[in-house]
C-alpha positions as a printed NumPy array, in Angstrom:
array([[ 45.302,  23.686, -29.059],
       [ 43.551,  20.174, -28.732],
       [ 43.689,  19.871, -25.621],
       [ 41.692,  22.961, -25.051],
       [ 39.213,  21.877, -27.471],
       [ 39.225,  18.391, -25.902],
       [ 38.191,  20.795, -22.506],
       [ 35.642,  22.803, -24.086],
       [ 33.952,  19.232, -25.394],
       [ 33.898,  18.215, -22.087],
       [ 32.373,  21.218, -20.622],
       [ 29.611,  21.226, -23.321],
       [ 28.671,  17.356, -22.945],
       [ 28.375,  18.038, -18.926],
       [ 26.193,  20.863, -19.484],
       [ 23.867,  18.79 , -21.901],
       [ 24.185,  16.465, -19.206],
       [ 22.857,  18.785, -16.761],
       [ 20.104,  19.618, -19.423],
       [ 19.367,  16.145, -19.958],
       [ 18.638,  15.458, -16.341],
       [ 16.599,  18.064, -15.609],
       [ 14.377,  17.411, -18.481],
       [ 10.49 ,  17.191, -17.463],
       [  8.573,  13.853, -17.435],
       [  5.093,  13.424, -18.878],
       [  2.837,  11.146, -16.694],
       [ -0.209,   9.896, -17.466],
       [ -1.787,   8.456, -14.763],
       [ -0.915,   4.658, -16.153],
       [  2.743,   5.868, -16.053],
       [  2.135,   6.914, -12.574],
       [  0.965,   3.83 , -10.943],
       [  3.434,   1.948, -12.933],
       [  6.469,   3.982, -10.849],
       [  4.547,   3.381,  -7.566],
       [  4.116,  -0.178,  -7.734],
       [  8.301,  -0.158,  -8.864],
       [  9.547,   1.836,  -6.486],
       [  6.811,   2.863,  -3.261],
       [  7.789,   1.746,   0.058],
       [  4.606,   0.337,   0.798],
       [  4.788,  -2.166,  -1.729],
       [  8.293,  -3.488,  -1.116],
       [  7.467,  -3.892,   2.368],
       [  4.03 ,  -6.021,   1.515],
       [  6.597,  -8.304,  -0.963],
       [  8.803,  -9.317,   2.106],
       [  5.988,  -9.959,   4.133],
       [  4.478, -12.27 ,   1.072],
       [  8.103, -14.117,   0.656],
       [  7.857, -14.744,   4.574],
       [  4.767, -16.586,   4.325],
       [  5.492, -18.253,   0.861],
       [  8.645, -19.405,   2.805],
       [  7.081, -20.629,   5.329],
       [  4.264, -22.568,   3.65 ],
       [  7.234, -24.294,   1.587],
       [  8.865, -25.102,   4.98 ],
       [  5.942, -26.213,   6.729],
       [  6.986, -29.999,   6.582],
       [ 10.129, -28.931,   8.495],
       [  8.849, -30.21 ,  12.011],
       [  8.972, -33.763,  11.12 ],
       [ 12.928, -33.179,   9.989],
       [ 14.983, -35.316,  11.988],
       [ 17.805, -33.065,  14.14 ],
       [ 21.227, -34.567,  14.374],
       [ 24.093, -33.91 ,  16.842],
       [ 27.489, -35.409,  17.01 ],
       [ 30.138, -34.793,  19.677],
       [ 33.523, -35.545,  20.748],
       [ 35.471, -36.697,  23.988],
       [ 38.697, -36.596,  25.041],
       [ 40.128, -37.723,  28.415],
       [ 43.984, -37.711,  29.891],
       [ 44.584, -38.722,  33.613],
       [ 46.295, -36.139,  35.344],
       [ 47.744, -38.829,  37.694],
       [ 49.4  , -40.426,  34.834],
       [ 50.977, -37.363,  33.132],
       [ 52.922, -36.714,  36.425],
       [ 54.233, -40.567,  36.989],
       [ 56.045, -41.473,  33.852],
       [ 56.831, -45.131,  35.424],
       [ 53.475, -45.761,  35.646],
       [ 51.277, -46.938,  33.074],
       [ 48.248, -44.68 ,  32.222],
       [ 45.161, -44.561,  29.851],
       [ 43.374, -41.659,  27.522],
       [ 40.131, -42.1  ,  25.462],
       [ 38.741, -40.487,  22.628],
       [ 35.466, -40.867,  21.419],
       [ 33.062, -39.918,  18.948],
       [ 29.055, -39.956,  19.407],
       [ 26.168, -38.815,  17.37 ],
       [ 22.298, -38.692,  17.817],
       [ 19.509, -38.409,  15.385],
       [ 15.684, -38.125,  17.2  ],
       [ 12.481, -37.807,  15.545],
       [  9.209, -36.639,  16.567],
       [  5.746, -37.194,  14.927],
       [  2.577, -35.944,  16.034],
       [ -0.979, -35.538,  14.246],
       [ -0.065, -31.742,  14.406],
       [  1.929, -31.79 ,  11.272],
       [ -1.121, -31.787,   9.645],
       [ -2.577, -28.281,  10.979],
       [  0.875, -26.813,  11.08 ],
       [  1.132, -27.348,   6.976],
       [ -2.661, -26.382,   6.711],
       [ -2.035, -23.164,   9.193],
       [  1.179, -22.325,   6.582],
       [ -1.235, -22.716,   3.399],
       [ -4.239, -20.698,   4.87 ],
       [ -1.432, -17.862,   6.044],
       [  0.33 , -18.132,   2.358],
       [ -2.825, -17.615,   0.602],
       [ -4.341, -14.949,   2.712],
       [ -0.881, -13.091,   2.516],
       [ -1.573, -13.135,  -0.903],
       [ -4.689, -11.535,  -1.075],
       [ -3.493,  -8.738,   1.446],
       [ -0.799,  -8.463,  -0.887],
       [ -2.945,  -7.562,  -3.778],
       [ -4.871,  -5.049,  -1.392],
       [ -1.268,  -3.456,  -0.75 ],
       [ -0.636,  -2.661,  -4.317],
       [ -4.231,  -1.485,  -5.019],
       [ -4.252,   0.885,  -1.758],
       [ -1.007,   2.281,  -3.21 ],
       [ -2.514,   2.558,  -6.514],
       [ -6.028,   4.084,  -5.089],
       [ -3.637,   6.378,  -3.121],
       [ -2.007,   7.569,  -6.693],
       [ -5.093,   7.43 ,  -8.93 ],
       [ -6.776,  10.032,  -6.223],
       [ -3.638,  12.013,  -5.836],
       [ -3.217,  12.244,  -9.84 ],
       [ -6.522,  13.562, -10.187],
       [ -6.319,  15.711,  -7.174],
       [ -3.306,  17.206,  -8.654],
       [ -4.927,  17.866, -12.279],
       [ -7.929,  19.438, -10.191],
       [ -5.369,  21.997,  -8.143],
       [ -3.429,  22.319, -11.506],
       [ -6.768,  23.634, -13.496],
       [ -7.825,  25.554, -10.337],
       [ -4.71 ,  27.385, -10.476],
       [ -5.588,  28.391, -14.171],
       [ -8.989,  29.181, -13.338],
       [ -7.783,  31.681, -10.506],
       [ -4.938,  33.472, -12.575],
       [ -7.599,  34.053, -15.346],
       [ -9.694,  35.487, -13.079],
       [ -6.612,  37.822, -11.633],
       [ -6.161,  38.185, -15.385],
       [ -9.343,  39.835, -15.77 ],
       [ -9.744,  42.073, -12.747],
       [ -6.032,  43.028, -14.003],
       [ -7.65 ,  44.145, -16.8  ],
       [-10.529,  45.888, -15.556],
       [ -7.925,  47.921, -13.231],
       [ -5.805,  49.044, -16.235],
       [ -8.759,  49.962, -18.123],
       [-10.33 ,  52.005, -15.438],
       [ -6.776,  53.433, -14.346],
       [ -6.584,  54.288, -18.492],
       [-10.521,  55.971, -18.337],
       [ -9.686,  57.896, -14.838],
       [ -6.452,  59.479, -16.502],
       [ -8.436,  60.422, -19.371],
       [-11.203,  61.668, -16.687],
       [-14.071,  59.561, -18.019],
       [-13.839,  57.56 , -14.386],
       [-13.925,  58.796, -10.873],
       [-11.234,  57.748,  -8.433],
       [-13.451,  55.603,  -6.316],
       [-13.82 ,  53.399,  -9.323],
       [-10.349,  52.702,  -9.92 ],
       [ -9.067,  52.466,  -6.048],
       [-12.065,  49.761,  -6.173],
       [-10.969,  47.939,  -9.22 ],
       [ -7.412,  47.772,  -7.955],
       [ -8.414,  46.492,  -4.523],
       [-10.395,  43.763,  -6.022],
       [ -7.403,  43.312,  -8.492],
       [ -4.892,  42.68 ,  -5.323],
       [ -7.194,  41.11 ,  -3.269],
       [ -6.956,  38.15 ,  -5.63 ],
       [ -3.207,  37.667,  -5.94 ],
       [ -3.076,  35.712,  -2.123],
       [ -5.132,  33.392,  -3.538],
       [ -3.673,  32.452,  -6.456],
       [ -0.194,  32.182,  -4.453],
       [ -2.053,  29.957,  -2.342],
       [ -3.449,  28.048,  -4.971],
       [  0.594,  27.347,  -5.925],
       [  1.885,  26.471,  -3.076],
       [ -0.86 ,  24.08 ,  -2.118],
       [  0.091,  22.523,  -5.575],
       [  3.731,  22.354,  -5.121],
       [  3.252,  20.487,  -1.697],
       [  0.779,  17.853,  -2.769],
       [  3.044,  17.661,  -6.074],
       [  5.966,  16.842,  -3.856],
       [  4.009,  14.091,  -2.206],
       [  2.989,  12.648,  -5.064],
       [  6.328,  12.276,  -5.829],
       [  7.364,  10.543,  -2.821],
       [  4.402,   8.002,  -3.533],
       [  6.427,   7.522,  -6.762],
       [  9.604,   7.013,  -5.59 ],
       [ 10.72 ,  10.025,  -7.283],
       [ 13.185,  12.864,  -5.798],
       [ 11.665,  16.296,  -5.016],
       [ 13.687,  17.894,  -7.42 ],
       [ 12.565,  15.912, -10.013],
       [ 10.629,  17.667, -12.577],
       [  6.855,  15.924, -13.855],
       [  3.939,  17.161, -15.501],
       [  0.688,  15.367, -15.386],
       [ -1.07 ,  14.31 , -18.339],
       [ -4.773,  15.037, -18.66 ],
       [ -7.813,  17.104, -18.015],
       [-10.965,  16.547, -15.473],
       [-13.172,  17.58 , -18.491],
       [-11.879,  14.293, -20.32 ],
       [-13.245,  12.152, -17.428],
       [-16.62 ,  13.167, -16.75 ],
       [-18.603,   9.831, -17.133],
       [-22.24 ,  10.501, -17.076],
       [-23.371,   6.769, -18.477],
       [-25.264,   4.762, -15.611],
       [-23.234,   2.895, -14.022],
       [-24.468,  -0.763, -12.321],
       [-23.094,  -3.564, -10.488],
       [-24.597,  -7.028,  -9.389],
       [-23.417,  -7.536,  -5.746],
       [-23.859, -11.751,  -6.126],
       [-21.126, -11.419,  -8.863],
       [-18.593,  -9.41 ,  -6.69 ],
       [-15.849, -10.642,  -4.188],
       [-15.23 ,  -8.507,  -1.694],
       [-11.629,  -8.335,  -0.166],
       [-13.179,  -7.72 ,   3.133],
       [-14.917, -10.939,   2.749],
       [-12.266, -12.857,   1.447],
       [-10.287, -12.157,   4.615],
       [-12.716, -12.865,   6.943],
       [-13.143, -15.816,   5.229],
       [ -9.673, -16.659,   5.665],
       [ -9.613, -16.091,   8.791],
       [-12.341, -18.435,   9.686],
       [-10.559, -21.413,   7.292],
       [ -7.542, -20.615,  10.099],
       [-10.027, -20.33 ,  13.075],
       [-11.275, -23.792,  12.298],
       [ -7.688, -25.342,  11.644],
       [ -6.804, -24.305,  15.247],
       [ -9.708, -26.178,  16.555],
       [ -8.082, -28.996,  14.897],
       [ -4.745, -28.37 ,  15.941],
       [ -6.425, -28.433,  19.656],
       [ -8.261, -31.328,  19.213],
       [ -4.823, -33.311,  18.075],
       [ -2.814, -32.039,  21.058],
       [ -6.08 , -32.89 ,  23.609],
       [ -6.542, -36.651,  22.19 ],
       [ -3.871, -37.767,  19.41 ],
       [ -0.643, -39.957,  20.228],
       [  2.6  , -38.793,  19.431],
       [  5.332, -40.954,  18.474],
       [  9.266, -40.389,  18.726],
       [ 12.613, -42.343,  17.529],
       [ 16.045, -41.475,  18.996],
       [ 19.535, -43.183,  17.483],
       [ 22.482, -43.13 ,  19.423],
       [ 25.687, -44.411,  18.199],
       [ 29.267, -44.255,  20.007],
       [ 32.794, -44.9  ,  18.818],
       [ 35.208, -44.942,  21.573],
       [ 39.33 , -45.831,  21.094],
       [ 41.388, -46.06 ,  23.643],
       [ 45.503, -46.216,  23.908],
       [ 48.145, -46.252,  26.714],
       [ 50.373, -43.719,  27.258],
       [ 53.369, -45.487,  28.577],
       [ 54.377, -48.833,  26.369],
       [ 51.916, -47.431,  23.08 ],
       [ 49.541, -50.051,  22.81 ],
       [ 45.828, -49.475,  22.535],
       [ 43.087, -51.857,  22.807],
       [ 40.768, -52.179,  20.193],
       [ 37.886, -49.124,  19.86 ],
       [ 34.458, -49.677,  21.288],
       [ 31.537, -49.153,  19.346],
       [ 27.513, -48.89 ,  20.672],
       [ 24.492, -48.363,  19.21 ],
       [ 21.115, -48.061,  20.226],
       [ 17.431, -47.197,  18.973],
       [ 14.614, -45.951,  21.539],
       [ 11.193, -46.287,  19.971],
       [  8.593, -44.405,  22.45 ],
       [  4.79 , -43.258,  22.274],
       [  2.521, -41.1  ,  24.546],
       [ -1.293, -40.734,  24.532],
       [ -2.721, -37.718,  26.36 ],
       [ -5.205, -38.689,  28.925],
       [ -6.299, -34.78 ,  29.981],
       [ -8.285, -34.463,  26.963],
       [-11.225, -36.727,  28.404],
       [-11.419, -34.863,  31.47 ],
       [-14.266, -31.965,  30.517],
       [-12.627, -29.554,  32.543],
       [ -8.988, -29.73 ,  31.818],
       [ -7.145, -26.754,  30.052],
       [ -6.608, -28.66 ,  26.914],
       [-10.844, -28.903,  26.528],
       [-11.132, -25.19 ,  27.443],
       [ -8.717, -24.602,  24.805],
       [-10.924, -26.239,  22.228],
       [-14.124, -24.489,  23.341],
       [-12.257, -20.775,  23.18 ],
       [-11.249, -22.126,  19.539],
       [-15.375, -22.713,  18.736],
       [-15.848, -19.587,  19.79 ],
       [-13.762, -17.947,  17.795],
       [-15.46 , -19.571,  14.475],
       [-18.361, -18.285,  15.854],
       [-17.349, -14.713,  16.451],
       [-16.21 , -14.657,  12.86 ],
       [-18.747, -16.191,  11.252],
       [-20.876, -13.09 ,  12.803],
       [-18.457, -10.879,  11.337],
       [-18.335, -12.417,   7.87 ],
       [-22.613, -12.244,   7.975],
       [-22.285,  -9.06 ,   8.936],
       [-19.298,  -7.719,   6.573],
       [-21.199,  -9.314,   3.649],
       [-24.508,  -6.817,   4.471],
       [-22.032,  -4.008,   4.772],
       [-20.148,  -5.116,   1.632],
       [-23.874,  -4.682,  -0.285],
       [-24.752,  -1.519,   1.902],
       [-21.475,   0.231,   0.879],
       [-22.132,  -0.677,  -3.147],
       [-25.928,   0.344,  -2.841],
       [-24.537,   3.733,  -1.109],
       [-21.733,   4.407,  -3.443],
       [-23.949,   3.586,  -6.527],
       [-26.872,   6.207,  -4.865],
       [-23.839,   8.833,  -4.541],
       [-22.175,   8.573,  -8.164],
       [-25.493,   9.182,  -9.64 ],
       [-25.986,  11.727,  -7.678],
       [-22.84 ,  13.522,  -8.619],
       [-23.456,  12.636, -12.061],
       [-27.167,  15.095, -11.939],
       [-24.782,  17.602, -10.008],
       [-22.297,  18.067, -12.907],
       [-24.98 ,  18.259, -15.506],
       [-26.497,  21.069, -13.393],
       [-23.233,  22.382, -13.118],
       [-22.273,  22.534, -16.407],
       [-25.363,  24.466, -17.029],
       [-24.37 ,  27.149, -15.188],
       [-21.236,  27.746, -15.959],
       [-22.539,  28.251, -19.811],
       [-24.986,  30.814, -17.89 ],
       [-22.904,  32.063, -15.989],
       [-20.401,  32.532, -18.818],
       [-23.001,  34.456, -20.577],
       [-24.032,  36.615, -17.871],
       [-20.551,  37.786, -17.879],
       [-20.048,  38.15 , -21.223],
       [-23.397,  40.506, -21.328],
       [-22.253,  41.978, -18.128],
       [-19.318,  43.048, -19.421],
       [-20.663,  44.786, -22.257],
       [-22.868,  46.738, -20.612],
       [-20.227,  47.612, -18.049],
       [-17.877,  49.22 , -21.005],
       [-21.333,  51.047, -22.875],
       [-21.761,  52.633, -19.148],
       [-25.002,  50.835, -18.302],
       [-23.681,  48.703, -15.632],
       [-21.126,  49.494, -12.961],
       [-18.064,  48.237, -11.803],
       [-19.739,  45.726,  -8.457],
       [-21.812,  44.16 , -10.962],
       [-19.244,  43.66 , -13.694],
       [-17.155,  42.227, -10.429],
       [-19.508,  39.926,  -9.158],
       [-20.637,  38.537, -12.393],
       [-16.552,  37.429, -12.492],
       [-16.952,  36.155,  -9.091],
       [-20.114,  33.817, -10.149],
       [-18.302,  32.519, -13.568],
       [-15.02 ,  31.799, -11.596],
       [-17.146,  29.542,  -8.654],
       [-19.21 ,  28.253, -10.896],
       [-16.346,  26.891, -12.636],
       [-14.576,  25.99 ,  -9.712],
       [-17.397,  23.864,  -8.609],
       [-17.885,  22.061, -11.499],
       [-14.182,  21.172, -11.065],
       [-14.575,  19.867,  -7.58 ],
       [-17.624,  17.594,  -8.499],
       [-16.205,  16.014, -11.536],
       [-13.275,  15.042,  -8.808],
       [-15.763,  14.094,  -6.611],
       [-17.318,  11.546,  -9.165],
       [-13.869,  10.215, -10.163],
       [-12.875,   9.606,  -6.639],
       [-16.41 ,   7.964,  -5.667],
       [-15.831,   5.647,  -8.652],
       [-12.025,   4.9  ,  -7.795],
       [-13.105,   4.103,  -3.708],
       [-16.406,   1.986,  -5.137],
       [-13.731,   0.049,  -7.42 ],
       [-11.367,  -0.543,  -4.69 ],
       [-14.454,  -1.859,  -2.496],
       [-15.773,  -4.063,  -4.876],
       [-12.314,  -5.09 ,  -5.638],
       [-12.839,  -4.722,  -9.625],
       [ -9.909,  -3.135, -11.682],
       [ -9.63 ,   0.055, -11.988],
       [-11.135,   2.027, -14.886],
       [-13.64 ,  -0.802, -15.024],
       [-16.295,   1.503, -13.889],
       [-14.696,   4.763, -15.359],
       [-14.413,   3.989, -18.779],
       [-17.082,   5.753, -21.018]])
């Protein structure tokens, strides 16, 4: 009896675990961003790249680290082993070598690692922001698709109600068969639109889950509404106080290119120093009578310096390398100047687009109210018999189009603001706050 009860309890708790495992998670946009930062593959890969740059920066001095090697030698004469009456000698020796090289390029090597690490931090931040931008845009896009499904379903329900009412009137002899057929065609023609909207939403939702690092079987519900995000406040930005990530990357590239010029100059003109320490300990012993001489030890230290001379020749390859490095600096400086102009143009263009979208939203909000009033009045007139079915259907279609157009414009405004925040290098939500 106790075993049966235990078995029942086990099945019951297993059933509860399965239910809890399928529990729907409600996500706000901030929740989605947090999940993506923790689980997204692109962020993880960017972190690996940044860690590598950090390690290279920390160990950039290792070119002055001395190299060391230790070896051992042993030898036994073959003839001595075959003749037991003769004396023979065998030897064992241990040797060690330590080398050290110094050059002025050590400075440029360490500086290059520093620049790469600083640039890598900016690249990592941009990778995280790129993922966050994708998550936010996809989140609001899914809200739009979800609300579009609601509008399409309501439109379908209205068409179905019209069809049922007309069918009832036809059965009562109050309506012609052509009106019933027209209402039926109108109703059934809207079913594929609803199914298409549902399929699109589900496919995009699965892609969104993958971006967040979730399984496609995980159930999530998005929190929020596009109506809550309508921002009609004036948005201003002072370009002179902004630091574009693209401009910052080019500035790091210029630093790196100038460091390369210095590195080529060091290679062409600066001397290099090297030190080499060798130590050897040899032990000898006699194979026949067991006597052995004293061990022989030796040590030597050598220092050398070299100065390249081909750097003084203007046509040498090293001078050409210096000139090529200078050309790279000039090219990047031109790119930087152009990027600053492009940044200002992009910001100004985005601000104009935001303003235009805000004005369009005001117009479309008024248009929705007008379309709703027109539909209500047309529906009343149709019920009184003063308007035909086609007029009612057209009014319903106009209302649907007005509502979808408004939702689409709100989504456009949200995405434009997000893109501007990303371009300007400011935190997301800075411009979206009401």
